[in-house]
DOMI-640536 format. One line per 8 residues: number of its first residue (from 0); their letters; for each residue x, y, z of N, C-alpha, C, O. Coordinates in nm, 4 decimals, always signed. Layout:
<rs>
NUM = a = X,Y,Z,X,Y,Z,X,Y,Z,X,Y,Z ~ ...
</rs>
This chain:
<rs>
0 = mnepadtp = -1.7218,-2.6130,+1.5198,-1.8379,-2.5257,+1.5031,-1.8093,-2.4259,+1.3920,-1.7007,-2.3684,+1.3861 ~ -1.9058,-2.4056,+1.3048,-1.8865,-2.3167,+1.1911,-1.9119,-2.1715,+1.2285,-1.9964,-2.1406,+1.3125 ~ -1.8351,-2.0817,+1.1628,-1.8551,-1.9381,+1.1802,-1.9819,-1.8953,+1.1072,-2.0177,-1.9558,+1.0061 ~ -2.0512,-1.7913,+1.1566,-2.1645,-1.7386,+1.0797,-2.1162,-1.6882,+0.9437,-2.0014,-1.6459,+0.9298 ~ -2.2027,-1.6928,+0.8458,-2.1655,-1.6565,+0.7090,-2.1194,-1.5112,+0.6974,-2.0378,-1.4798,+0.6108 ~ -2.1705,-1.4215,+0.7834,-2.1353,-1.2806,+0.7688,-2.0099,-1.2431,+0.8480,-1.9729,-1.1257,+0.8508 ~ -1.9442,-1.3386,+0.9117,-1.8207,-1.3120,+0.9843,-1.7052,-1.3085,+0.8843,-1.6877,-1.4021,+0.8063 ~ -1.6253,-1.1994,+0.8864,-1.5113,-1.1940,+0.7944,-1.4197,-1.3139,+0.8148,-1.3902,-1.3522,+0.9280
8 = qnpaemrr = -1.3754,-1.3719,+0.7054,-1.2957,-1.4944,+0.7119,-1.1475,-1.4700,+0.6907,-1.0655,-1.5489,+0.7378 ~ -1.1111,-1.3644,+0.6222,-0.9699,-1.3422,+0.5926,-0.9343,-1.1947,+0.6115,-1.0235,-1.1110,+0.6252 ~ -0.8053,-1.1623,+0.6124,-0.7647,-1.0227,+0.6368,-0.8237,-0.9228,+0.5372,-0.8591,-0.8114,+0.5760 ~ -0.8349,-0.9602,+0.4106,-0.8905,-0.8682,+0.3109,-1.0362,-0.8359,+0.3435,-1.0778,-0.7202,+0.3362 ~ -1.1129,-0.9377,+0.3792,-1.2532,-0.9145,+0.4153,-1.2631,-0.8322,+0.5428,-1.3519,-0.7479,+0.5553 ~ -1.1730,-0.8557,+0.6375,-1.1743,-0.7797,+0.7615,-1.1441,-0.6322,+0.7358,-1.2068,-0.5447,+0.7956 ~ -1.0491,-0.6044,+0.6476,-1.0171,-0.4646,+0.6119,-1.1366,-0.3974,+0.5447,-1.1715,-0.2837,+0.5766 ~ -1.1980,-0.4688,+0.4523,-1.3140,-0.4148,+0.3813,-1.4290,-0.3878,+0.4788,-1.4944,-0.2838,+0.4709
16 = talyltla = -1.4530,-0.4809,+0.5699,-1.5600,-0.4644,+0.6677,-1.5342,-0.3432,+0.7574,-1.6257,-0.2656,+0.7846 ~ -1.4099,-0.3268,+0.8034,-1.3747,-0.2107,+0.8864,-1.3991,-0.0814,+0.8098,-1.4502,+0.0158,+0.8653 ~ -1.3622,-0.0809,+0.6822,-1.3835,+0.0368,+0.5977,-1.5330,+0.0666,+0.5844,-1.5754,+0.1805,+0.6039 ~ -1.6127,-0.0348,+0.5515,-1.7565,-0.0149,+0.5322,-1.8253,+0.0321,+0.6601,-1.9110,+0.1203,+0.6558 ~ -1.7881,-0.0264,+0.7738,-1.8505,+0.0132,+0.9008,-1.8192,+0.1583,+0.9351,-1.9047,+0.2302,+0.9867 ~ -1.6963,+0.2010,+0.9064,-1.6574,+0.3392,+0.9338,-1.7264,+0.4343,+0.8364,-1.7783,+0.5379,+0.8780 ~ -1.7278,+0.4009,+0.7086,-1.7924,+0.4846,+0.6087,-1.9409,+0.5032,+0.6399,-1.9955,+0.6120,+0.6209 ~ -2.0052,+0.3986,+0.6871,-2.1489,+0.4052,+0.7159,-2.1797,+0.5082,+0.8249,-2.2941,+0.5520,+0.8371
24 = qvpegcvv = -2.0804,+0.5470,+0.9034,-2.1016,+0.6428,+1.0119,-2.0892,+0.7887,+0.9693,-2.1257,+0.8781,+1.0457 ~ -2.0382,+0.8145,+0.8488,-2.0192,+0.9530,+0.8046,-2.1569,+1.0155,+0.7851,-2.2342,+0.9704,+0.7006 ~ -2.1881,+1.1196,+0.8632,-2.3237,+1.1761,+0.8572,-2.3491,+1.2596,+0.7320,-2.2567,+1.3081,+0.6667 ~ -2.4759,+1.2743,+0.7014,-2.5194,+1.3582,+0.5898,-2.4638,+1.4989,+0.6085,-2.4630,+1.5523,+0.7194 ~ -2.4171,+1.5586,+0.4984,-2.3639,+1.6943,+0.5030,-2.2179,+1.7022,+0.5436,-2.1616,+1.8112,+0.5540 ~ -2.1561,+1.5860,+0.5666,-2.0145,+1.5824,+0.6041,-1.9358,+1.5033,+0.5009,-1.9902,+1.4179,+0.4309 ~ -1.8062,+1.5334,+0.4927,-1.7172,+1.4581,+0.4047,-1.5949,+1.4161,+0.4848,-1.5659,+1.4713,+0.5909 ~ -1.5238,+1.3173,+0.4317,-1.4000,+1.2680,+0.4911,-1.3056,+1.2345,+0.3764,-1.3496,+1.1909,+0.2701
32 = sygelahl = -1.1762,+1.2547,+0.3978,-1.0809,+1.2214,+0.2916,-1.0542,+1.0715,+0.2909,-1.0793,+1.0016,+0.3890 ~ -1.0031,+1.0242,+0.1787,-0.9679,+0.8824,+0.1667,-0.8719,+0.8426,+0.2789,-0.8910,+0.7401,+0.3444 ~ -0.7688,+0.9242,+0.3005,-0.6685,+0.8936,+0.4013,-0.7246,+0.8957,+0.5424,-0.6919,+0.8091,+0.6235 ~ -0.8091,+0.9940,+0.5723,-0.8684,+1.0024,+0.7052,-0.9630,+0.8860,+0.7297,-0.9682,+0.8321,+0.8403 ~ -1.0380,+0.8468,+0.6270,-1.1276,+0.7318,+0.6409,-1.0470,+0.6050,+0.6705,-1.0860,+0.5244,+0.7550 ~ -0.9350,+0.5880,+0.6008,-0.8485,+0.4724,+0.6267,-0.7995,+0.4751,+0.7711,-0.8020,+0.3729,+0.8397 ~ -0.7552,+0.5912,+0.8170,-0.7054,+0.6052,+0.9536,-0.8151,+0.5726,+1.0554,-0.7921,+0.4970,+1.1498 ~ -0.9340,+0.6295,+1.0359,-1.0449,+0.6068,+1.1294,-1.0887,+0.4607,+1.1326,-1.1366,+0.4117,+1.2349
40 = aglgraar = -1.0720,+0.3917,+1.0202,-1.1103,+0.2502,+1.0120,-1.0005,+0.1582,+1.0672,-1.0156,+0.0360,+1.0681 ~ -0.8904,+0.2180,+1.1130,-0.7819,+0.1381,+1.1672,-0.6945,+0.0740,+1.0612,-0.6288,-0.0270,+1.0866 ~ -0.6937,+0.1327,+0.9422,-0.6192,+0.0743,+0.8305,-0.4877,+0.1466,+0.8027,-0.4204,+0.1173,+0.7038 ~ -0.4511,+0.2400,+0.8884,-0.3250,+0.3116,+0.8693,-0.3303,+0.4043,+0.7493,-0.4305,+0.4708,+0.7232 ~ -0.2198,+0.4067,+0.6774,-0.2071,+0.4956,+0.5618,-0.2491,+0.4213,+0.4350,-0.1658,+0.3871,+0.3510 ~ -0.3764,+0.3976,+0.4229,-0.4266,+0.3141,+0.3128,-0.5270,+0.3888,+0.2248,-0.6297,+0.3329,+0.1863 ~ -0.4975,+0.5145,+0.1931,-0.5897,+0.5949,+0.1125,-0.6190,+0.5294,-0.0226,-0.7331,+0.5303,-0.0688 ~ -0.5175,+0.4733,-0.0847,-0.5381,+0.4105,-0.2160,-0.6255,+0.2864,-0.2044,-0.7075,+0.2600,-0.2924
48 = fvgrtlsq = -0.6088,+0.2102,-0.0971,-0.6953,+0.0949,-0.0726,-0.8409,+0.1409,-0.0615,-0.9310,+0.0781,-0.1171 ~ -0.8630,+0.2510,+0.0108,-0.9993,+0.3043,+0.0259,-1.0566,+0.3406,-0.1104,-1.1690,+0.3018,-0.1424 ~ -0.9816,+0.4138,-0.1902,-1.0301,+0.4534,-0.3220,-1.0606,+0.3347,-0.4112,-1.1639,+0.3307,-0.4781 ~ -0.9704,+0.2386,-0.4116,-0.9898,+0.1197,-0.4941,-1.1125,+0.0407,-0.4473,-1.1922,-0.0048,-0.5293 ~ -1.1271,+0.0249,-0.3170,-1.2391,-0.0516,-0.2630,-1.3720,+0.0180,-0.2922,-1.4700,-0.0473,-0.3283 ~ -1.3752,+0.1502,-0.2765,-1.5000,+0.2223,-0.3033,-1.5360,+0.2185,-0.4518,-1.6537,+0.2199,-0.4879 ~ -1.4344,+0.2136,-0.5370,-1.4635,+0.2077,-0.6812,-1.5248,+0.0738,-0.7208,-1.5804,+0.0599,-0.8297 ~ -1.5140,-0.0250,-0.6310,-1.5659,-0.1586,-0.6602,-1.6953,-0.1901,-0.5849,-1.7382,-0.3055,-0.5811
56 = lpdgsklp = -1.7577,-0.0884,-0.5249,-1.8844,-0.1130,-0.4553,-1.9879,-0.1646,-0.5547,-1.9911,-0.1203,-0.6696 ~ -2.0718,-0.2571,-0.5117,-2.1763,-0.3059,-0.6026,-2.2796,-0.1979,-0.6326,-2.3043,-0.1095,-0.5505 ~ -2.3397,-0.2060,-0.7512,-2.4476,-0.1131,-0.7863,-2.5564,-0.1207,-0.6802,-2.5898,-0.2285,-0.6309 ~ -2.6108,-0.0054,-0.6461,-2.7190,-0.0028,-0.5488,-2.6724,-0.0034,-0.4042,-2.7550,-0.0109,-0.3132 ~ -2.5415,+0.0044,-0.3810,-2.4904,+0.0071,-0.2438,-2.5479,+0.1276,-0.1704,-2.5597,+0.2362,-0.2271 ~ -2.5829,+0.1077,-0.0453,-2.6379,+0.2159,+0.0369,-2.5282,+0.2933,+0.1101,-2.5575,+0.3922,+0.1772 ~ -2.4029,+0.2499,+0.0983,-2.2940,+0.3210,+0.1648,-2.2764,+0.4608,+0.1041,-2.2878,+0.4769,-0.0174 ~ -2.2491,+0.5606,+0.1865,-2.2368,+0.6987,+0.1368,-2.0989,+0.7272,+0.0760,-2.0250,+0.8123,+0.1254
64 = whrvvaag = -2.0655,+0.6560,-0.0304,-1.9351,+0.6702,-0.0976,-1.9109,+0.8134,-0.1433,-1.7965,+0.8577,-0.1534 ~ -2.0193,+0.8852,-0.1708,-2.0071,+1.0211,-0.2244,-1.9515,+1.1191,-0.1205,-1.9135,+1.2308,-0.1556 ~ -1.9465,+1.0788,+0.0056,-1.8953,+1.1663,+0.1118,-1.7446,+1.1538,+0.1303,-1.6887,+1.2117,+0.2235 ~ -1.6785,+1.0790,+0.0428,-1.5337,+1.0612,+0.0510,-1.4682,+1.1432,-0.0599,-1.5012,+1.1295,-0.1777 ~ -1.3743,+1.2289,-0.0188,-1.3062,+1.3184,-0.1130,-1.1551,+1.3034,-0.0967,-1.1074,+1.2406,-0.0021 ~ -1.0827,+1.3607,-0.1882,-0.9361,+1.3550,-0.1814,-0.8852,+1.4551,-0.0776,-0.9615,+1.5340,-0.0219 ~ -0.7559,+1.4495,-0.0538,-0.6925,+1.5392,+0.0435,-0.7260,+1.6847,+0.0122,-0.7332,+1.7244,-0.1041 ~ -0.7461,+1.7623,+0.1161,-0.7764,+1.9043,+0.0983,-0.9163,+1.9312,+0.0491,-0.9488,+2.0451,+0.0157
72 = grislpvg = -1.0010,+1.8283,+0.0437,-1.1393,+1.8472,+0.0006,-1.1611,+1.8382,-0.1489,-1.2716,+1.8626,-0.1973 ~ -1.0565,+1.8033,-0.2227,-1.0689,+1.7955,-0.3688,-1.1559,+1.6770,-0.4092,-1.1429,+1.5673,-0.3548 ~ -1.2442,+1.7008,-0.5047,-1.3254,+1.5916,-0.5592,-1.2453,+1.5297,-0.6728,-1.2157,+1.5948,-0.7730 ~ -1.2108,+1.4019,-0.6551,-1.1192,+1.3381,-0.7499,-1.1886,+1.2809,-0.8725,-1.1246,+1.2599,-0.9755 ~ -1.3188,+1.2554,-0.8628,-1.3895,+1.2022,-0.9802,-1.4087,+1.3142,-1.0824,-1.4461,+1.4257,-1.0461 ~ -1.3833,+1.2850,-1.2094,-1.3848,+1.3909,-1.3115,-1.5235,+1.4525,-1.3336,-1.6258,+1.3842,-1.3311 ~ -1.5223,+1.5849,-1.3553,-1.6447,+1.6546,-1.3953,-1.6879,+1.5958,-1.5290,-1.6042,+1.5745,-1.6167 ~ -1.8153,+1.5695,-1.5456,-1.8662,+1.5136,-1.6701,-1.8751,+1.3621,-1.6697,-1.9389,+1.3036,-1.7572
80 = sasgdeqr = -1.8114,+1.2972,-1.5716,-1.8256,+1.1519,-1.5618,-1.9538,+1.1226,-1.4845,-1.9973,+1.2034,-1.4024 ~ -2.0137,+1.0074,-1.5107,-2.1393,+0.9735,-1.4434,-2.1217,+0.9721,-1.2924,-2.2033,+1.0293,-1.2201 ~ -2.0153,+0.9068,-1.2435,-1.9954,+0.8981,-1.0984,-1.9573,+1.0336,-1.0392,-1.9997,+1.0665,-0.9284 ~ -1.8787,+1.1116,-1.1109,-1.8403,+1.2446,-1.0629,-1.9605,+1.3369,-1.0528,-1.9766,+1.4086,-0.9541 ~ -2.0446,+1.3349,-1.1548,-2.1650,+1.4182,-1.1523,-2.2602,+1.3731,-1.0422,-2.3229,+1.4558,-0.9760 ~ -2.2708,+1.2415,-1.0225,-2.3568,+1.1903,-0.9165,-2.3038,+1.2326,-0.7795,-2.3813,+1.2726,-0.6927 ~ -2.1722,+1.2238,-0.7600,-2.1141,+1.2640,-0.6321,-2.1430,+1.4112,-0.6039,-2.1865,+1.4453,-0.4939 ~ -2.1201,+1.4967,-0.6996,-2.1431,+1.6396,-0.6793,-2.2905,+1.6686,-0.6503,-2.3223,+1.7492,-0.5629
88 = arlrsegv = -2.3804,+1.6025,-0.7240,-2.5246,+1.6236,-0.7020,-2.5660,+1.5764,-0.5628,-2.6418,+1.6449,-0.4942 ~ -2.5169,+1.4603,-0.5210,-2.5524,+1.4088,-0.3873,-2.5009,+1.5015,-0.2774,-2.5732,+1.5316,-0.1825 ~ -2.3765,+1.5466,-0.2901,-2.3205,+1.6359,-0.1891,-2.4001,+1.7657,-0.1817,-2.4336,+1.8123,-0.0728 ~ -2.4302,+1.8241,-0.2976,-2.5067,+1.9493,-0.2985,-2.6453,+1.9306,-0.2368,-2.6958,+2.0196,-0.1683 ~ -2.7070,+1.8136,-0.2615,-2.8406,+1.7883,-0.2051,-2.8353,+1.7764,-0.0526,-2.9375,+1.7917,+0.0143 ~ -2.7167,+1.7491,+0.0027,-2.6984,+1.7414,+0.1476,-2.6510,+1.8740,+0.2059,-2.6214,+1.8831,+0.3251 ~ -2.6438,+1.9767,+0.1213,-2.6037,+2.1082,+0.1696,-2.4543,+2.1327,+0.1702,-2.4078,+2.2299,+0.2298 ~ -2.3784,+2.0464,+0.1047,-2.2332,+2.0635,+0.0976,-2.2019,+2.1538,-0.0210,-2.2398,+2.1244,-0.1343
96 = silnnrvd = -2.1321,+2.2643,+0.0061,-2.0967,+2.3560,-0.1018,-1.9667,+2.3111,-0.1680,-1.8728,+2.2669,-0.1018 ~ -1.9641,+2.3238,-0.2998,-1.8472,+2.2848,-0.3793,-1.8040,+2.4077,-0.4581,-1.8834,+2.4664,-0.5316 ~ -1.6782,+2.4460,-0.4424,-1.6247,+2.5619,-0.5116,-1.4903,+2.5237,-0.5714,-1.4025,+2.4735,-0.5012 ~ -1.4743,+2.5473,-0.7008,-1.3496,+2.5109,-0.7702,-1.3149,+2.3633,-0.7496,-1.1990,+2.3281,-0.7273 ~ -1.4164,+2.2784,-0.7573,-1.4004,+2.1327,-0.7460,-1.3492,+2.0895,-0.6084,-1.2894,+1.9828,-0.5940 ~ -1.3733,+2.1738,-0.5073,-1.3320,+2.1421,-0.3699,-1.4473,+2.1632,-0.2729,-1.5349,+2.2474,-0.2929 ~ -1.4433,+2.0826,-0.1665,-1.5356,+2.0973,-0.0544,-1.4566,+2.1643,+0.0572,-1.3391,+2.1333,+0.0768 ~ -1.5189,+2.2549,+0.1299,-1.4538,+2.3213,+0.2427,-1.4446,+2.2224,+0.3592,-1.5427,+2.1989,+0.4298
104 = iqrhgwrp = -1.3262,+2.1653,+0.3779,-1.3058,+2.0643,+0.4819,-1.3278,+2.1232,+0.6212,-1.3797,+2.0551,+0.7097 ~ -1.2891,+2.2478,+0.6412,-1.3099,+2.3097,+0.7731,-1.4582,+2.3138,+0.8083,-1.4963,+2.2940,+0.9237 ~ -1.5394,+2.3391,+0.7098,-1.6836,+2.3518,+0.7317,-1.7559,+2.2175,+0.7287,-1.8434,+2.1919,+0.8114 ~ -1.7194,+2.1315,+0.6333,-1.7947,+2.0072,+0.6102,-1.7209,+1.8805,+0.6518,-1.7771,+1.7714,+0.6416 ~ -1.5972,+1.8918,+0.6983,-1.5203,+1.7732,+0.7343,-1.5784,+1.7020,+0.8563,-1.6183,+1.7650,+0.9543 ~ -1.5821,+1.5708,+0.8478,-1.6359,+1.4889,+0.9581,-1.5280,+1.4698,+1.0624,-1.4188,+1.4216,+1.0322 ~ -1.5584,+1.5072,+1.1839,-1.4676,+1.4891,+1.2961,-1.5417,+1.4085,+1.4029,-1.6022,+1.4661,+1.4933 ~ -1.5370,+1.2757,+1.3927,-1.6165,+1.1913,+1.4816,-1.5874,+1.2095,+1.6296,-1.6753,+1.1853,+1.7123
112 = vehsg = -1.4672,+1.2513,+1.6654,-1.4325,+1.2704,+1.8062,-1.5218,+1.3779,+1.8676,-1.5601,+1.3685,+1.9842 ~ -1.5551,+1.4816,+1.7872,-1.6385,+1.5911,+1.8365,-1.7825,+1.5469,+1.8574,-1.8554,+1.6076,+1.9358 ~ -1.8234,+1.4424,+1.7886,-1.9631,+1.3974,+1.7953,-1.9842,+1.2828,+1.8923,-2.0981,+1.2439,+1.9186 ~ -1.8755,+1.2279,+1.9461,-1.8916,+1.1125,+2.0364,-1.9150,+1.1610,+2.1782,-1.8859,+1.2758,+2.2118 ~ -1.9691,+1.0698,+2.2629,-2.0078,+1.0989,+2.3984,-1.8987,+1.1539,+2.4797,-1.9184,+1.1832,+2.5976
</rs>
């Protein structure tokens, strides 16, 4: 019997799917670090994998990639770059304040344990 087409077939696809499913849960107005997103997705210490995978999202992706920041709330995409400017604009439109190229993790950090039943 054949697997459905949308079932992950290999470990790389399974890791990517876990990452995407976790990222899709980050609510508007919240941010998560690359490392924390990897941890929440069950990927261990895979912050670089998260960054690399998000940089390869297809154009028009609905995933909230802009809600992922570096450790300590630092925005890693350069000021003046198209993606960096888009990330900052999207975050600000969601009410996330950015000061000195950082987001206040205490205020805007996503803590899913606090939001679960």
